[in-house]
N, C-alpha and C positions, 0 to 999 in steps of 0.2 A: 360582465358589467359594461355598459355603454353610456354615451352622453346624449344621444339623440341628435348629434351633429353629423349629418350625412357626409361621408368623405368622397363618394363617387357614385355615379349612376352606372350600373352594370347592365348586361343584357343576357337573358336566358338563351342559351345556345342549344341545349338538348334536355329532354325530359324522358326518363325511363322508370320502370318499376323494378324494384330490387328487394326481394324477401319481404314483400308486403309494404315496403316503404316507397316513397317517391324520390327518385334521385334527380337532382338538378345540376346541370352544368352551366356555370356562369362565366361570361367573359368580362374582364376588367383590366385596369392598368395600374392605377395608384395603389390600390389595396394589396397588390402583390409584394410591396416592400415589406420584407421580413415575415411574410405570411408563410406558414408551414402547416403540414398535416397535424391534426388534433387541435389546431387553434379554433377559437370561437369567432364567428362572424355574424353580424346581423343582416338579414335580408328582409327588407320591408319591415324592420323592427322585430323580426323573429330570430332568436339566438339559435344558431346551428353550428355543427362541428365540421370543419374541413376534413374530408376523407381522402381527397386526391387532388393533386396539382399537376397540370400538364400544359406546357406552352403558355398560352395567355388565358387559360380557363382553370377554374377550381370546381370541385364537386362537393355537394352536401347531400344529406338524406333527411327527409321529413317523414316521421312515423305517423300512424293513424291519429293519435291524440292531437298532434300539431296540425295536421291537415283539417281536423274537425273544427278547431277554434280560430284558425287563421285563413288568410286568402291564398296560402301557398298551393292549395289544391286546385285553384282555378288559374294558376299561372300558365302561360303558353310560350312556345318558342318565339323569340323575337321581342318579348315583352321587356320593358325597362324596369329595373328594380333599384331601390335605395340600398347602398352598402355602407357598412361601418365596421371597422375592426374593433376588437375589444379594447377597453380603456386601459392605458398604462398607469401605474401608480404614480409616476413622476410627471403626468400630463395635467394640463389645466382642465378644469371641468367647466366647459363653456355652456353646456345645456343643463340637464338635470340627470339624476341617477335613473338610468333605464336598464332594466334587467334583461330585456329581450324575451320576457315571458308574457306573451300577448294574453290579455284578459278575455277579449271577445272581438267580434267584428261589428263595426258601425256602418251606417248607410248614409251616403252623401244625399242631402235633401235640397241643397241650393248651393250655387257657386256663382257669385256675381262680382263684377268689377267694382272697386271702391278706392278712391283716392290714389290711383296709380298702382295699387295692388289688387288683391281679391279678398272677398269675405267668404269663408267656407262654413257651411252649416252641415252638421252631422247628427243623425239620430243615434243615440247610444242605448244599449240594453238597460232597462230600469234598475237592475241590481248594481250597476256601476255608478249610479247618480250620487250615492253617499260619499264617494271618494273624490268628487269633483267640486271645485270651488272657483268662483270668478277670480281671474288673474293667477290661477294655479297652473301648474305644469301638466302636460299630457303628451304622450307619444302617439303620433298618427303615422302609420306606415314607417316607423323608425325615426320620425322627425320630432325633435323636442320643440313643442309649441306652447304658447300661452293662451289660455282660455279667455276670450273677450267677454262673452255673455253666456248665460244659461237660462233656458226657459223650458220647464218641464224636462223632457228627455232630449231636447235639442241644444247642442252646444255650438257656439259660433267662434271662429278663429280668424283673425286678420293676418293675411299672408303678404309679406313684402315682396317686391319684384325679385330680389336676390334669392329668396327661398324658392320661388316659383321656377327660377332658372336653374338651380343646382340640385333640385330634387324632382321626383316624379309627381309631386302634388299638383303642378301646373297642368297636368294632363287628365286630371280627374273629371269624371262626368257625373251628372245627377243619376242616382241609382247605383253608383259604384260602391263596392264593399271595401272597407279599409280596416287595417289592424289597429286595435286600440290597446294601449297599456296605460293604466292610470298611475299616478304618483305612488310609489311604494311606501313613502313615509305616511301618506294618508291611509293606506291600507293597514299598516301596522298600528296606527293610532286608533282606527275604528275597531280593529281586532281586540285591542286592549280595553277600550272603553265601553263597547257595546254591552258586555255582560253586566256592567255596573249601572247602566243608565236608569234602570227601573229599581235600583236598590239604594234608597236614601241613606242607609247606614254606611254605605261605601263613602259617600261624599261628606258625611258628618265628621269623619276623622280628619278631614282637611278644612273643617269649619266652612264648608260651602253649602249654602242653602238652595235646594232645588225648588223652583217655583212650580205651582200647579199648572 
């Protein structure tokens, strides 16, 4: 479990194939505090397991399913990535609950200056739309962000200068792919309510009248 508050920008130092998985070697500084093998760490919002630590780098592996639904398969040596260690139970939750289980990739459609910051527009897969609400939370490449507006399948997010400076979001280009994780509370709510939406008898027990 994570918060979506990026702790540090790391750098991909080496990429190799291992038993059908993609092994990434990442250089970092801050996140090494208390980091150990078997710990979970989020790389661009994807929860991975630390399998090796050596000097100022740590290694993780991404399997086929992870590579299919995230941007980890397109990472290259020298690329900067957002890093966050797993949430401690005694820590403040400054962002929102982020599992590190990426739902899908989105595409940057616009990125423009606005009031000292930037406004980021992302096209999301249609099946994620039901989990997204205006002013709701969303994780983009591991960053906990607030959705400003939604129009069809395009979400817009206002980024302050601080976020642009301490994450990789400031380097995004139009057409870039990003990892998206919608709010898990919204997903649970939809999962519970969807089967009952077309069943008036379900709502009658709560004395709720469904309009035509």
